[in-house]
N, C-alpha and C positions, 0 to 999 in steps of 0.2 A: 229828050229825056235821058237820064243816066242809064236806064236799063236798055237803051238802044245802042249804046256804045259797044263796039266789037269786043272789048275786054271785060264787059260786064257779066258775061255768062256764069262765072262761078258764084256771083252774088245775087242772081235773080230770084232765087227761092231759098227758103230756110234749109239748112243742112239736114239731110235725111239720115236718121240714126241707122237705117238699114245699110247705108253706104259707109258711114263713119260712126261706128258704134260708141267710141269714147269721146266724141266731140262735146257732148253736153256735160261730161264729167270735168272737162278742162275749161270750156267756155260757159261761164255762168250767166252771161248777159248777151245772148246772141242777137244779131241784127242782119237783115237782108233787104234787098230792094223791094220785094213784094210786101213785106211788113211796112216799110217806109211809104210805099204807095198807098196802102190802106190808111195809114195815119194821115197822109196828105188829103186823101179823098174825104175823110171824116170832117175836115176843116175845124176840128176841135183840139187835136193833139198838139200840133206844132204852132203854138201861140207866138213863138219868136223864131227868127231865122237861126239863132244860136242853137236852139233845140234840134233843128234839122241837121245842122252842121255836126253837132255832137253825135248823132246817130250815124252819120257818114264816117266820122272818125272812129267810132266804136266798131263799125263793120270792118274797116281796114285793120284796126288794131287786133281784132279777133283773128283775122286771117294771118297776121304775123305772129300772134301768140301760138296758134295751133300748128302752123306749118313751118317747116324748116326753110332757112334762107335760100336754098337752091331751087325751091319749087316755084312754079308759075303763080301759085296762090299767094305766096309771100311777096314776090316781086311786084 
């Protein structure tokens, strides 16, 4: 599973507004591995593989939108 990868830790849970107060002001369509897992478990959300891939791409795009290039979250 993706969330077991050693580099997955920043993406495992939704961003906590207590840690990053302005995150949801900047990122309007957040995505994380926990949300994706719930969608997979429902067996109703990801009706195509492309929908799953779109969420993965959105998760990484959000990280690059919010974080500066020198951070581990961007890289």
